[in-house]
C-alpha positions in Angstrom: 239.8 -5.8 219.5 237.6 -5.4 222.3 238.6 -4.3 225.9 235.5 -5.8 227.2 236.1 -7.7 230.5 239.9 -7.2 230.0 241.8 -6.2 233.3 244.0 -3.4 233.1 246.3 -2.8 236.3 247.5 0.9 236.4 249.9 2.6 238.8 249.3 5.9 239.7 245.8 6.0 238.2 244.2 8.3 240.7 245.0 11.3 238.5 246.8 12.8 235.5 247.7 10.6 232.7 247.1 7.4 234.6 243.5 8.3 235.2 243.0 9.6 231.6 244.2 6.0 230.2 241.7 4.4 232.9 238.8 6.4 231.6 239.8 5.8 228.1 239.7 2.0 228.5 236.7 1.9 231.0 234.8 3.4 227.9 235.6 0.2 226.2 234.3 -1.8 229.1 237.6 -2.7 230.7 238.2 -3.8 234.2 240.6 -0.9 235.9 242.5 -1.8 238.7 243.3 1.8 240.5 246.6 1.3 242.4 248.1 4.4 244.0 248.8 5.9 247.3 246.2 8.5 247.3 243.5 7.6 249.7 242.9 11.1 251.0 242.8 14.1 248.6 245.7 16.4 248.3 244.3 19.8 247.4 247.2 20.7 245.2 246.9 17.5 243.3 243.4 16.5 243.5 241.6 13.0 243.1 242.0 9.8 245.2 241.9 6.0 244.1 238.2 6.2 245.3 237.0 9.4 243.2 238.8 7.8 240.1 237.3 4.5 240.7 233.9 6.4 240.6 234.7 8.1 237.4 235.8 4.7 235.9 232.4 3.2 236.6 230.5 6.3 235.3 232.5 6.0 232.2 231.4 2.3 231.7 234.1 0.1 233.2 234.3 -1.8 236.4 236.9 -0.4 238.9 238.7 -1.9 242.0 240.6 1.0 244.1 243.7 -0.5 245.7 245.9 1.4 248.1 249.6 0.6 247.1 252.9 2.2 247.5 255.0 0.7 244.8 258.1 1.1 246.9 256.9 -1.8 248.9 257.0 -5.2 247.2 254.7 -6.7 249.7 252.2 -4.1 248.9 252.7 -4.8 245.2 252.1 -8.6 245.5 248.9 -7.9 247.8 247.7 -5.5 245.2 248.2 -8.1 242.5 246.7 -10.7 244.2 243.5 -8.8 244.8 243.2 -7.8 241.3 243.3 -11.3 240.3 241.1 -12.6 242.9 238.5 -9.8 241.9 238.6 -10.2 238.0 240.2 -13.5 237.5 243.5 -12.2 235.9 245.4 -9.4 234.5 245.7 -8.7 230.7 247.6 -5.2 231.0 249.9 -3.6 233.1 250.5 0.2 232.8 253.6 1.5 234.7 252.4 5.2 235.2 253.4 6.1 238.9 256.6 8.2 238.7 258.5 10.9 240.7 260.2 13.8 239.4 262.8 16.1 240.8 264.8 18.3 238.1 267.7 19.3 240.2 271.4 19.5 239.4 273.6 17.1 241.3 274.7 19.4 244.0 271.2 20.3 244.6 269.7 16.7 244.6 269.2 15.3 248.2 269.7 11.7 248.7 266.0 11.4 249.8 264.9 12.8 246.4 267.4 10.5 244.5 266.0 7.5 246.3 262.5 8.5 246.1 262.7 8.7 242.2 264.7 5.4 242.0 262.4 3.4 244.3 259.3 4.6 242.7 260.5 4.9 238.9 263.0 1.9 238.7 262.5 -0.3 241.6 258.8 0.1 241.4 258.4 -0.6 237.9 260.7 -3.6 237.9 259.0 -5.3 240.7 255.3 -4.4 239.4 256.5 -6.2 236.1 257.7 -9.3 238.0 254.5 -9.7 240.0 252.4 -9.3 237.0 254.2 -11.5 234.6 252.9 -15.0 235.7 249.4 -13.5 235.1 250.1 -11.9 232.1 251.4 -15.3 230.5 247.9 -16.4 230.8 246.2 -13.7 228.8 245.8 -13.7 224.9 246.5 -10.1 225.0 249.2 -9.3 227.4 250.9 -5.7 227.4 253.2 -3.9 229.6 253.1 -0.1 228.9 255.5 2.0 230.8 255.3 5.8 230.7 258.9 6.5 229.9 260.9 8.2 227.1 263.0 7.0 224.2 266.7 6.6 225.4 268.5 9.9 223.9 272.1 9.9 224.9 272.5 13.7 223.9 274.2 15.1 226.9 271.6 17.9 227.0 269.3 15.5 228.7 271.6 14.7 231.5 273.2 18.0 232.1 270.3 19.6 234.5 268.9 16.6 236.1 271.0 13.5 236.0 269.2 11.8 238.8 265.8 12.3 237.0 267.1 11.3 233.8 268.8 8.2 235.0 265.5 7.0 236.6 263.3 7.6 233.5 265.7 6.0 231.0 265.9 2.9 233.5 262.2 2.6 233.1 262.6 2.4 229.4 265.5 0.0 229.6 263.4 -2.3 231.7 260.9 -2.3 229.0 263.6 -3.1 226.2 265.1 -6.0 228.5 261.7 -7.6 229.0 260.8 -7.3 225.4 263.6 -9.6 224.9 263.0 -11.8 227.9 259.4 -12.3 227.2 259.2 -12.6 223.6 258.5 -16.3 223.5 255.6 -15.5 226.0 253.9 -13.0 223.6 253.9 -10.3 226.4 254.3 -7.0 224.6 256.6 -4.6 226.5 256.7 -1.1 225.2 257.2 2.6 226.3 255.1 5.6 225.8 256.1 9.3 226.0 254.4 12.6 224.8 255.9 14.9 222.3 254.8 18.0 224.3 254.2 18.7 227.9 251.0 17.4 229.3 248.5 19.4 231.3 248.9 17.8 234.9 249.3 18.7 238.5 253.2 18.0 238.1 253.5 20.5 235.1 251.4 23.0 237.1 252.9 22.8 240.6 256.5 21.7 239.8 257.5 22.7 236.2 255.8 25.7 234.8 252.7 26.9 236.3 249.8 28.2 234.3 252.0 29.7 231.3 253.3 26.0 230.8 249.7 24.4 231.0 248.6 26.9 228.2 251.6 25.5 226.3 250.5 21.9 226.8 248.3 19.2 225.4 245.7 17.4 227.6 246.1 13.9 229.0 243.6 12.7 226.4 246.3 12.3 223.9 248.5 9.9 225.9 245.2 8.2 226.6 244.4 7.7 222.9 248.0 6.7 222.2 247.9 4.2 224.8 244.5 2.9 223.5 246.0 2.2 219.9 249.1 0.6 221.3 247.1 -1.7 223.5 245.0 -2.6 220.4 247.9 -4.2 218.5 248.7 -7.9 218.8 251.0 -8.4 221.6 253.2 -10.9 219.8 253.9 -8.4 216.9 254.2 -5.2 218.8 257.2 -5.0 221.5 260.2 -3.3 222.2 259.2 0.1 221.2 259.6 3.4 222.6 256.6 5.2 221.3 255.9 8.9 220.9 252.3 9.8 221.3 252.1 12.0 218.3 253.6 9.2 216.0 251.1 6.5 217.4 248.3 8.8 216.4 249.8 9.5 213.1 250.2 5.9 212.3 246.3 5.6 212.6 245.9 8.4 210.4 245.2 11.1 213.2 247.3 14.2 212.3 245.0 16.8 213.3 245.8 17.1 217.0 244.2 20.7 217.7 241.6 19.1 219.9 244.2 18.2 222.4 245.7 21.6 222.9 245.0 23.3 226.2 244.9 26.5 224.0 243.6 25.6 220.6 246.2 27.1 218.1 248.6 28.2 220.6 252.3 27.3 221.1 253.2 24.0 222.3 256.3 23.2 224.5 258.1 20.0 223.6 258.4 17.6 226.7 261.9 16.4 228.0 264.0 13.8 226.1 262.2 14.9 222.7 
């Protein structure tokens, strides 16, 4: 299937996995809506919606950078309306924006708990709500959310209950919408990496350069997203995909090119 002139709305697409997916689809001629808060560059994180938009256009796509804080439903509505006005509709929503704080209960401040739930859960929910009327009009409608399989093993709750709750809620939104929107042929799926991914979050919050060297690049998630979005929306819904498994189903089993250190040890991501 061609992504030529298909409109992809991506939250948090100014850097990291979101930007990688944007660039992958831009190479296929897609229109990319870059919706994020980053209008001025943070030296620790890098990238803005405007720098990402330039890269997207250089890669062969069309880009629309929109400042958007998905904690604010009014900003969500305005961003969706701008996207539709510019490109005539929305074919794919990718819920990539997310907040992380890996703290045990006694060290979890209310503002951190609220931030994760406002972005990860509330933001994802209301982004979906705003896009659904436009997705119904597409012949290739997908919602893809960067969230994990729901694994009730206690070890995934023990050290960071608040974060786990927020990420599992994102996946539950996908499972719920897959059932709710089945008759509309809007595919709703989650995607999660098997290993840690070399992003600013891993560098700054999780494990520094040591963990970066045990990670894969964002390209593996971008390629997995590409293959998921290529599937017929009426037939591919209600899944919690792992990037490795998506590529294996396409016959891609040699993943060395995705490793930051080819041949090096890899570190499994949370929830897998």
